[in-house]
Every structure is written in C-alpha cells, then in structure tokens.
VOBA-1610 file (N, C-alpha, C; in pm, whole numbers, padded with zeros to 5 digits, always signed):
BEGIN
Met+07896-06356+07989Met+07926-06453+07884Met+08075-06445+07849Lys+08139-06561+07847Lys+08282-06566+07814Lys+08298-06615+07671Phe+08369-06537+07590Phe+08392-06574+07451Phe+08523-06650+07438Asp+08520-06754+07357Asp+08639-06836+07335Asp+08697-06800+07198Phe+08805-06724+07200Phe+08869-06683+07075Phe+08991-06769+07042Asp+08999-06886+07099Asp+09110-06975+07071Asp+09100-07024+06926Leu+09210-07018+06853Leu+09211-07055+06712Leu+09290-07185+06689Lys+09293-07269+06789Lys+09370-07392+06784Lys+09330-07479+06664Asn+09431-07529+06597Asn+09417-07619+06481Asn+09365-07550+06354Lys+09349-07417+06357Lys+09310-07346+06236Lys+09435-07308+06156Asn+09433-07337+06029Asn+09541-07297+05939Asn+09501-07167+05871Ile+09572-07061+05902Ile+09535-06927+05854Ile+09642-06872+05761Leu+09602-06845+05639Leu+09691-06792+05536Leu+09682-06640+05532Ile+09796-06573+05549Ile+09798-06427+05552Ile+09876-06374+05431Phe+09806-06310+05338Phe+09871-06241+05227Phe+09909-06101+05273Gly+10032-06060+05241Gly+10082-05933+05292Gly+10137-05948+05432Ser+10187-06066+05462Ser+10230-06099+05598Ser+10350-06018+05646Glu+10426-05961+05553Glu+10547-05889+05593Glu+10528-05739+05599Gly+10406-05693+05581Gly+10376-05551+05590Gly+10351-05507+05733Leu+10322-05379+05750Leu+10302-05320+05882Leu+10189-05390+05958Ile+10076-05410+05892Ile+09962-05476+05955Ile+09982-05627+05960Gly+10033-05683+05850Gly+10050-05827+05842Gly+10137-05887+05950Lys+10246-05820+05982Lys+10337-05871+06086Lys+10267-05878+06222Lys+10189-05775+06252Lys+10118-05774+06380Lys+10011-05882+06385Ile+09942-05904+06272Ile+09841-06011+06265Ile+09906-06145+06294Cys+10019-06172+06230Cys+10089-06299+06252Cys+10128-06317+06397Glu+10178-06211+06457Glu+10221-06216+06597Glu+10105-06250+06690Val+09991-06185+06668Val+09877-06202+06758Val+09808-06337+06740Ile+09782-06377+06616Ile+09709-06503+06598Ile+09798-06623+06629Asn+09929-06603+06627Asn+10020-06709+06670Asn+10000-06739+06819Lys+09972-06634+06895Lys+09946-06651+07039Lys+09812-06718+07066Lys+09726-06722+06963Lys+09596-06786+06976Lys+09599-06931+06927Asn+09719-06984+06915Asn+09741-07126+06882Asn+09706-07163+06737Ala+09697-07064+06649Ala+09670-07094+06508Ala+09800-07132+06438Asn+09785-07202+06327Asn+09899-07232+06242Asn+09907-07123+06135Ile+10013-07044+06138Ile+10027-06931+06048Ile+10095-06975+05918Ile+10037-06930+05807Ile+10097-06952+05676Ile+10117-06813+05616Arg+10241-06771+05599Arg+10270-06636+05553Arg+10295-06632+05402Ala+10248-06526+05338Ala+10268-06510+05193Ala+10288-06362+05161Asp+10390-06334+05080Asp+10418-06195+05044Asp+10509-06195+04921Ile+10538-06074+04871Ile+10624-06063+04752Ile+10771-06043+04788Lys+10801-06034+04917Lys+10939-06017+04962Lys+11009-06153+04968Lys+11138-06155+04941Lys+11214-06279+04945Lys+11263-06303+05087Ile+11203-06402+05152Ile+11236-06436+05290Ile+11248-06588+05303Lys+11345-06633+05377Lys+11361-06776+05400Lys+11298-06813+05534Ser+11192-06889+05527Ser+11122-06933+05648Ser+11035-07053+05613Lys+11021-07146+05705Lys+10945-07269+05679Lys+10796-07243+05657Asp+10743-07134+05715Asp+10600-07106+05703Asp+10572-06997+05599Tyr+10673-06966+05515Tyr+10661-06854+05423Tyr+10658-06898+05277Phe+10570-06830+05198Phe+10559-06859+05056Phe+10570-06730+04977Leu+10665-06724+04885Leu+10684-06608+04799Leu+10580-06609+04689Ile+10504-06499+04675Ile+10398-06498+04575Ile+10361-06355+04534Asn+10340-06336+04405Asn+10275-06216+04354Asn+10139-06261+04304Ala+10036-06231+04380Ala+09902-06285+04353Ala+09837-06227+04228Glu+09902-06132+04162Glu+09847-06082+04036Glu+09852-06190+03929Asn+09946-06283+03942Asn+09960-06393+03847Asn+09873-06510+03893Tyr+09763-06532+03823Tyr+09664-06631+03864Tyr+09721-06773+03869Gln+09796-06810+03767Gln+09849-06947+03761Gln+09952-06971+03872Lys+10035-06872+03900Lys+10133-06886+04007Lys+10063-06895+04143Leu+09952-06824+04155Leu+09874-06832+04279Leu+09817-06972+04298Leu+09765-07030+04191Leu+09715-07168+04197Leu+09825-07264+04237Asn+09943-07246+04180Asn+10057-07334+04210Asn+10098-07320+04357Thr+10094-07196+04406Thr+10130-07172+04547Thr+10028-07237+04639Lys+09901-07229+04602Lys+09796-07293+04682Lys+09823-07443+04692Lys+09862-07505+04584Lys+09892-07649+04583Lys+10009-07681+04676Lys+10113-07596+04675Lys+10228-07616+04763Lys+10187-07604+04910Ile+10102-07506+04938Ile+10055-07486+05075Ile+09975-07607+05123Leu+09885-07655+05038Leu+09803-07770+05075Leu+09885-07898+05089Lys+09989-07909+05010Lys+10075-08027+05020Lys+10143-08031+05157Lys+10175-07913+05209Lys+10243-07906+05339Lys+10146-07904+05456Tyr+10036-07826+05442Tyr+09946-07804+05556Tyr+09815-07883+05549Lys+09788-07945+05435Lys+09670-08031+05414Lys+09538-07955+05402Lys+09524-07844+05472Lys+09398-07769+05464Lys+09424-07622+05492Ile+09330-07537+05449Ile+09333-07394+05480Ile+09195-07358+05535Asp+09192-07297+05652Asp+09065-07263+05716Asp+09024-07118+05691Ala+09122-07031+05679Ala+09091-06890+05662Ala+09200-06820+05582Val+09159-06716+05510Val+09253-06634+05432Val+09234-06488+05472Ile+09345-06423+05505Ile+09343-06279+05533Ile+09424-06211+05423Asn+09363-06111+05360Asn+09434-06036+05256Asn+09456-05893+05304Cys+09578-05863+05347Cys+09610-05726+05388Cys+09720-05668+05300Thr+09721-05710+05173Thr+09818-05658+05078Thr+09780-05516+05035Tyr+09877-05442+04988Tyr+09853-05311+04927Tyr+09926-05311+04792Pro+09864-05369+04690Pro+09930-05379+04559Pro+09939-05241+04492Lys+10059-05199+04460Lys+10076-05071+04392Lys+10202-05076+04306Ile+10208-04985+04212Ile+10324-04975+04124Ile+10393-04841+04148Lys+10514-04827+04094Lys+10587-04701+04108Lys+10531-04597+04010Ile+10482-04488+04066Ile+10429-04378+03985Ile+10490-04249+04036Lys+10548-04170+03947Lys+10613-04045+03986Lys+10512-03942+04036Asn+10397-03936+03973Asn+10301-03833+04009Asn+10160-03891+04016Arg+10100-03890+04136Arg+09963-03940+04153Arg+09861-03828+04162Asp+09904-03705+04137Asp+09812-03592+04133Asp+09712-03614+04020Phe+09583-03608+04052Phe+09479-03637+03953Phe+09495-03554+03826Phe+09534-03428+03839Phe+09542-03337+03725Phe+09671-03353+03644Lys+09765-03428+03698Lys+09894-03439+03631Lys+09936-03581+03595Gln+09874-03681+03658Gln+09921-03817+03636Gln+09880-03872+03500Asp+09957-03966+03452Asp+09931-04034+03325Asp+09809-04126+03344Pro+09702-04107+03266Pro+09583-04193+03278Pro+09616-04342+03266Lys+09717-04375+03187Lys+09755-04516+03171Lys+09807-04572+03303Lys+09875-04488+03381Lys+09926-04532+03510Lys+09812-04554+03609Phe+09711-04468+03600Phe+09592-04485+03684Phe+09528-04621+03657Ile+09509-04653+03531Ile+09447-04780+03493Ile+09535-04897+03533Gln+09664-04883+03512Gln+09758-04991+03545Gln+09758-05025+03693Glu+09764-04919+03777Glu+09769-04943+03922Glu+09635-04995+03975Thr+09525-04938+03925Thr+09393-04983+03967Thr+09371-05129+03929Asn+09408-05165+03808Asn+09395-05304+03763Asn+09479-05399+03848Tyr+09602-05356+03879Tyr+09692-05438+03959Tyr+09633-05463+04098His+09582-05359+04159His+09524-05368+04293His+09401-05461+04293Ile+09308-05434+04203Ile+09183-05511+04199Ile+09207-05655+04156Thr+09294-05675+04056Thr+09321-05810+04006Thr+09381-05899+04115Thr+09470-05842+04195Thr+09531-05919+04305Thr+09425-05970+04401Tyr+09333-05883+04440Tyr+09226-05923+04532Tyr+09130-06021+04465Tyr+09098-05994+04340Tyr+09007-06083+04266Tyr+09065-06224+04257Asn+09193-06235+04224Asn+09256-06366+04209Asn+09252-06445+04340Ile+09284-06379+04449Ile+09283-06446+04580Ile+09141-06492+04614Leu+09044-06407+04591Leu+08904-06444+04615Leu+08863-06562+04528Asn+08896-06557+04401Asn+08856-06662+04308Asn+08918-06797+04345Val+09048-06797+04367Val+09118-06922+04397Val+09069-06985+04526Phe+09054-06906+04630Phe+09022-06965+04760Phe+08873-06985+04783Leu+08789-06908+04715Leu+08646-06940+04722Leu+08618-07072+04651Asn+08685-07096+04542Asn+08670-07225+04474Asn+08718-07339+04563Tyr+08828-07315+04635Tyr+08878-07417+04728Tyr+08779-07439+04842Phe+08729-07332+04903Phe+08635-07345+05015Phe+08503-07408+04972Lys+08462-07380+04849Lys+08338-07437+04797Lys+08348-07590+04789Lys+08465-07638+04753Lys+08486-07783+04740Lys+08513-07851+04873His+08550-07771+04973His+08589-07830+05102His+08500-07783+05218Asn+08375-07760+05188Asn+08273-07738+05291Asn+08297-07617+05381Gly+08338-07507+05320Gly+08341-07383+05397Gly+08478-07325+05422Gly+08478-07197+05461Gly+08601-07126+05491Gly+08571-06981+05523Asn+08675-06906+05549Asn+08661-06770+05600Asn+08761-06679+05529Ile+08712-06568+05471Ile+08800-06473+05405Ile+08781-06336+05467Ile+08891-06269+05500Ile+08888-06133+05553Ile+08972-06045+05460Asn+08909-05947+05399Asn+08978-05853+05311Asn+09001-05721+05383Phe+09122-05669+05373Phe+09150-05537+05426Phe+09124-05434+05317Thr+09044-05334+05350Thr+09017-05227+05256Thr+09058-05094+05323Ser+08971-04997+05329Ser+09005-04868+05388Ser+08879-04787+05408Ile+08884-04693+05500Ile+08772-04600+05516Ile+08748-04524+05385Tyr+08855-04510+05305Tyr+08842-04437+05179Tyr+08779-04521+05068Gly+08742-04644+05101Gly+08661-04722+05010Gly+08515-04683+05021Gln+08484-04603+05123Gln+08345-04563+05149Gln+08329-04412+05167Tyr+08435-04346+05214Tyr+08426-04203+05245Tyr+08521-04120+05159Val+08481-03996+05131Val+08567-03902+05059Val+08674-03850+05155Pro+08799-03838+05110Pro+08907-03792+05200Pro+08884-03650+05254Arg+08942-03625+05368Arg+08950-03488+05419Arg+09077-03427+05355Phe+09062-03359+05246Phe+09177-03310+05171Phe+09261-03211+05252Glu+09198-03144+05348Glu+09270-03042+05424Glu+09383-03099+05509Ile+09377-03228+05545Ile+09482-03285+05630Ile+09611-03309+05552Tyr+09603-03304+05420Tyr+09722-03324+05337Tyr+09787-03192+05295Lys+09719-03080+05325Lys+09769-02949+05283Lys+09905-02919+05346Asn+09995-02863+05265Asn+10132-02828+05307Asn+10216-02949+05346Thr+10183-03064+05290Thr+10266-03184+05306Thr+10291-03241+05165Lys+10380-03336+05155Lys+10406-03402+05027Lys+10317-03524+05009Met+10223-03540+05100Met+10133-03655+05096Met+10005-03622+05021Gly+09930-03725+04987Gly+09801-03708+04922Gly+09725-03839+04924Met+09604-03837+04872Met+09524-03958+04864Met+09484-03978+04719Pro+09556-04063+04645Pro+09529-04082+04502Pro+09394-04146+04477Ile+09331-04104+04370Ile+09196-04152+04339Ile+09194-04301+04313Gln+09302-04358+04259Gln+09303-04502+04231Gln+09295-04585+04359Tyr+09343-04530+04469Tyr+09333-04600+04597Tyr+09187-04612+04639Leu+09113-04500+04631Leu+08970-04500+04666Leu+08891-04594+04576Val+08917-04586+04446Val+08846-04671+04350Val+08870-04818+04380Ser+08995-04853+04400Ser+09030-04993+04426Ser+08965-05045+04554Lys+08972-04967+04661Lys+08917-05011+04789Lys+08764-05023+04783Asn+08700-04932+04710Asn+08556-04940+04695Asn+08516-05066+04620Val+08590-05098+04515Val+08561-05218+04437Val+08578-05344+04522Ile+08681-05346+04606Ile+08704-05463+04691Ile+08589-05483+04789Ile+08539-05374+04845Ile+08423-05384+04936Ile+08302-05441+04861Lys+08275-05387+04742Lys+08160-05433+04664Lys+08177-05578+04620Met+08297-05615+04579Met+08324-05754+04541Met+08299-05848+04657Ser+08347-05809+04773Ser+08333-05893+04893Ser+08186-05913+04929Lys+08107-05806+04924Lys+07965-05816+04955Lys+07893-05902+04850Tyr+07925-05880+04724Tyr+07865-05957+04615Tyr+07892-06108+04633Leu+08017-06141+04662Leu+08053-06283+04676Leu+07999-06343+04806Ala+07989-06262+04910Ala+07929-06311+05035Ala+07784-06350+05011Lys+07714-06269+04932Lys+07575-06301+04900Lys+07566-06422+04809Leu+07659-06431+04714Leu+07662-06545+04623Leu+07685-06676+04699Cys+07759-06667+04809Cys+07792-06786+04889Cys+07705-06797+05014Leu+07594-06725+05016Leu+07513-06714+05137Leu+07462-06848+05189Arg+07433-06942+05100Arg+07378-07072+05142Arg+07487-07175+05168Ser+07610-07130+05176Ser+07722-07221+05202Ser+07780-07190+05340Lys+07887-07256+05375Lys+07956-07231+05502Lys+08076-07139+05482Ile+08069-07059+05377Ile+08175-06963+05347Ile+08136-06826+05400Arg+08231-06759+05465Arg+08208-06623+05513Arg+08311-06529+05451Ile+08267-06408+05413Ile+08357-06306+05357Ile+08323-06173+05423Asn+08423-06111+05482Asn+08404-05980+05545Asn+08522-05889+05514Cys+08499-05759+05532Cys+08603-05658+05513Cys+08631-05585+05644Ile+08755-05546+05661Ile+08793-05454+05768Ile+08846-05328+05700Ser+08789-05214+05735Ser+08830-05086+05677Ser+08892-04999+05785Pro+09024-04998+05795Pro+09089-04915+05897Pro+09097-04769+05855Gly+09111-04684+05955Gly+09148-04546+05931Gly+09299-04542+05911Gly+09358-04425+05925Gly+09501-04410+05903Gly+09585-04481+06008Ile+09686-04555+05962Ile+09778-04626+06051Ile+09906-04543+06064Phe+09951-04520+06185Phe+10074-04443+06204Phe+10194-04519+06151Asp+10271-04451+06065Asp+10391-04511+06006Asp+10495-04403+05981Asn+10517-04319+06083Asn+10615-04211+06076Asn+10588-04114+05961Gln+10461-04082+05941Gln+10425-03986+05837Gln+10468-03845+05876Asp+10450-03752+05782Asp+10476-03610+05805Asp+10406-03565+05934Lys+10479-03497+06021Lys+10424-03456+06151Lys+10301-03366+06138Lys+10301-03282+06034Lys+10184-03194+06011Lys+10061-03278+05981Phe+10080-03378+05896Phe+09969-03467+05861Phe+09919-03542+05984Val+10010-03598+06060Val+09973-03675+06180Val+09893-03589+06276Arg+09936-03466+06296Arg+09867-03376+06388Arg+09727-03343+06338Lys+09714-03313+06209Lys+09584-03280+06152Lys+09491-03401+06153Tyr+09544-03514+06112Tyr+09462-03636+06110Tyr+09412-03669+06250Ser+09503-03666+06345Ser+09471-03706+06483Ser+09364-03618+06546Ser+09355-03492+06503Ser+09259-03399+06561Ser+09114-03442+06537Phe+09092-03532+06440Phe+08957-03580+06411Phe+08924-03712+06484Cys+09019-03763+06563Cys+09001-03894+06628Cys+08970-03880+06777Lys+08900-03976+06829Lys+08860-03974+06971Lys+08982-03970+07063Ser+09084-04047+07030Ser+09202-04054+07116Ser+09310-03953+07078Asn+09278-03869+06978Asn+09373-03768+06929Asn+09504-03832+06881Ser+09491-03946+06817Ser+09608-04014+06761Ser+09564-04105+06647Met+09660-04141+06561Met+09631-04234+06453Met+09624-04375+06509Leu+09575-04468+06428Leu+09571-04608+06468Leu+09710-04670+06467Thr+09724-04779+06539Thr+09842-04865+06527Thr+09792-05002+06484Pro+09878-05088+06429Pro+09834-05222+06390Pro+09766-05299+06503Ser+09808-05273+06626Ser+09750-05342+06741Ser+09602-05310+06759Asp+09558-05195+06709Asp+09418-05156+06722Asp+09326-05241+06634Leu+09384-05317+06543Leu+09305-05397+06449Leu+09300-05545+06485Thr+09382-05586+06578Thr+09395-05730+06605Thr+09272-05791+06672Gly+09203-05713+06755Gly+09085-05766+06824Gly+08976-05808+06727Ile+08946-05721+06630Ile+08841-05753+06533Ile+08884-05867+06442Ile+09014-05877+06414Ile+09063-05986+06329Ile+09044-06120+06399Val+09087-06128+06523Val+09072-06253+06599Val+08925-06292+06612Phe+08840-06193+06636Phe+08696-06218+06647Phe+08641-06276+06517Leu+08675-06216+06403Leu+08624-06264+06275Leu+08680-06401+06237Leu+08797-06434+06289Leu+08854-06566+06264Leu+08791-06674+06351Ser+08736-06633+06463Ser+08682-06728+06560Ser+08542-06774+06524Asp+08500-06882+06586Asp+08366-06935+06565Asp+08258-06846+06627Glu+08300-06754+06713Glu+08204-06662+06775Glu+08140-06567+06672Ser+08204-06551+06558Ser+08153-06461+06454Ser+08092-06538+06337Lys+08052-06662+06360Lys+08007-06750+06252Lys+07885-06697+06175Lys+07809-06604+06233Lys+07692-06551+06164Lys+07715-06410+06109Ile+07841-06371+06101Ile+07875-06241+06042Ile+07937-06263+05905Thr+07872-06215+05802Thr+07925-06225+05666Thr+07875-06109+05581Gly+07953-06071+05483Gly+07915-05963+05392Gly+07925-05824+05454Gln+08001-05811+05561Gln+08008-05682+05631Gln+08139-05608+05604Asn+08131-05477+05609Asn+08248-05391+05602Asn+08261-05322+05737Ile+08354-05368+05817Ile+08368-05319+05954Ile+08473-05208+05960Ile+08429-05090+06001Ile+08516-04973+06005Ile+08580-04959+06144Val+08713-04945+06143Val+08787-04922+06268Val+08868-04795+06245Asp+08820-04681+06298Asp+08886-04554+06266Asp+08894-04456+06382Asp+08858-04499+06502Asp+08864-04413+06620Asp+08780-04286+06602Gly+08673-04298+06523Gly+08581-04186+06507Gly+08619-04087+06399Phe+08723-04115+06320Phe+08771-04020+06218Phe+08663-03981+06118Thr+08577-04074+06080Thr+08479-04046+05976Thr+08348-03986+06030Leu+08340-03964+06159Leu+08218-03905+06217Leu+08207-03757+06181
//
C-alpha cells in the first residue's frame, strides 16, 4: 500500500515557527507542497510571517483575521511553542510560588487561546486539524539522575503545563467527536540542543540509538497527522522518544 502524504493546497499555520522544532517543520512541510503560515513572538520580516503573542486573546483574534484576509482559509494548526518567563530559580524548594503560578498560567493560557480561537473557526468552517506539541514529561516522571552534577533540571511547572495540554486536547477532541475536527498531541523526548555533555551522555544511555532526538525525528509523524491518511486519528498523545520512557 502506497500512502500519499502530499499536502498540496493545505494552508498550515505553525505557532512557534522560529524555534528549533518549528523551523524544521516549516522546511519539511514546504517540500510537501503545503502553504506555510508562520507565527511567533520574534520580530521577523517575511511575507508568510505573523508576529503574535498568543497569550493575548484579542490580539490572537486580530491575527487570525489578518491571516484569513490573506490566505482565505486555514486547514491545520500546529502549536510547537514553549511559553515561559524569566525565572532566576526553578528549584521547587527555592522558587517563588508566584513565579510558578505565573509561568504555568502563561504556558496553559497560550495553548488554551489557540485552541479556543481555531476550534471556533473550524467549527464554523466544516472541520480542521490541530496538532499540539507537549512532552514525555506531560505523562512521565523525570529521571532526576540524568540532571545530577549539571546546571540543568526539570521544573515542575513544565510537567504540570504539558499534562494539562494533553488533557485539554483529549477533552476537546471528544467534545468535537461528531465533527470533522481532529486534535492530537505529539510528545517528544529530549531534543538535542547543545546541552551539557554530561546530561546528553546520561540521557542518551536510556535510548535505543544511544542519542537524543533531533527535530528531523519528529517530521514523519507530523506529516502523517497533517495528511488525509490519518483522518481517523483524533484525541491521541503520540510519544516519540526512541525508547527513553521504557
């Protein structure tokens, strides 16, 4: 059986398009003949780019109107943002509880706003496709030992936020079950980004290939979920971690 993953004539909106994962997504789906619409908080001049902080609901609505004015329709939304604020100390025993609440709210609100705005749009326009990026830590407890003797860590607000996003996505997928709307999550393991060598070595020892993921390792599942071949997949949290959580 030959699968057709061609995305011709699909308008795909990518939030977090200028991040490590987002850039690779844009590169790959562009080769699949899709029309890419990029959105991020960085100031960039480009015809297919929209500057947006999705935490602001009204500004997000306004941006949606600008996108539709130019592209006429949106077929799919990918959210690979990582909303966070500057915090000096994320150690659970030392951090300011107000900062925990602030960052968690910022992360969850950003995802909630995108879901709310575009599910309402898809509901009125006979269907659509949303892919949320979460994390293995939205479902699994961290291996704390891999952070030992490094300056790295896994803050609790990250786990809380990612878990909420998974639950929200499943809840809304069920709420939209009788429509032509699909909502799924991709939960990657650790992505290599020049982290501390000790951490990389420890993390990699739990993986099948003895290495961390790269953004390219996620593109296959993204293209599949964007394609019509996955039309009966909704409400799922798909883990891509090279066996790290086994």
